[in-house]
N, C-alpha and C positions, 0 to 999 in steps of 0.2 A: 831761392840760389838755384844755379841751372849746374847739373855735372854733366860730368859724358853718360850717365842713364838716362838720361832726360833725353837729353840729345838723342842717343840710338832706340829710345823708345818715339817720339818726334819722326826718325823717318821710316822709323817699322811702319806707326801710322798713316803715312803717308805713301809709302809703298802697298797697302795691306785695302786703303780707300775707304779709314776712318778715320783717319785726320776731320777735324769743324772743318770748313772754309769760313771762306768773306761771306759766299753766296748762299749757305745755313743760315748763317745768321741774320742776313738780310732778308733769306722767305719767314723763318719765325717773328720778324717782327712785323717782315707786310700783314701776314696770316693774323696777327694782334692790333695790328692798326681796324682789318675789315672788320674783325669781331668788334670791334670798339666801335665803330661807324656801324653796325648792324644794329648792336645794341645798344645806343642812343637813337637811333630810327625807331626802335621800336617802344623804348622808352616814353618818347616825344610824338613825333605827329605820328606814327599810330595808334599810339594808344591814346592820345588827343580826335583821333576820326574815330574809335570806337565809340557808342553811344550808354548810356548811361544804364544802371543799376532798372531792370524791370521792374512794371506800373502793371497795375489789371486795364487791361489792352480792350477795348470794345469786343475779341474773339477767344476764343480758346488758344487761335492757330497764331492770332498774333503776341500774345502773352507766350505760346510756345519759342516763338521764334524770336522773340528778346529774352526770354531766359537763356536759349543757344547761343546770342551774343554777347551774352554777361558771362557763362561761361569759356568763350573763346575770346573774351579782354583777360578773365586769369591765367589761360592757357598760354596766352601773350608775354604776361605778367612775369609767368614762372621762364617762360622762353627766355627773356630779357636777361633776368638774374645768373640763369644757368650760364650765357653767353655772358655774362662778364665775369663770373666766375671763370672760364674759359680763357678771357681774354687775361686774367690776371695770374695765370699758370702761364702762359704762355711768355707773360710778361715776366716771369721767376726763373723760366726756356732759356731765352734770350741773356738774359746774363750770367747763366750759367754757361750758354753756347761762348757767348764771349770773353769769359774768362779762360775758358779752355783755349778756344782760339790768339788766346796772347799769351798763355802758355808754349802754344806748339811754338810759337815764332819767337819766342823767349829761349826754349832749347834748338832751335834752330838756327838762331844769329849766333850761339854760346860756338865757339870753334877749339874745341881738344887742343891743351899746348903740348908744343909738342918732344 
């Protein structure tokens, strides 16, 4: 339920520039989508392009190269996991911002009785 205090707080937030805007919610959702796509790319095509675990090759240099590629593969997996976690955190942030925006709109729509 919206009250006079909620209405004043909403007007104050608008005046001070601290109000949640639809653009802010859209920006967070867009960033979330971008992170989701990048994480999927790292888990899918990028991971598939990496060679398998190293085996003993004909030279020490080739073996060292294969080991470095295996280390890179591990890093890609870690980065994909971190990006997925960040994407989930942005999802929670978007839900919170949407709720704040809905509250703001309800408070602004409320009219004090005369």
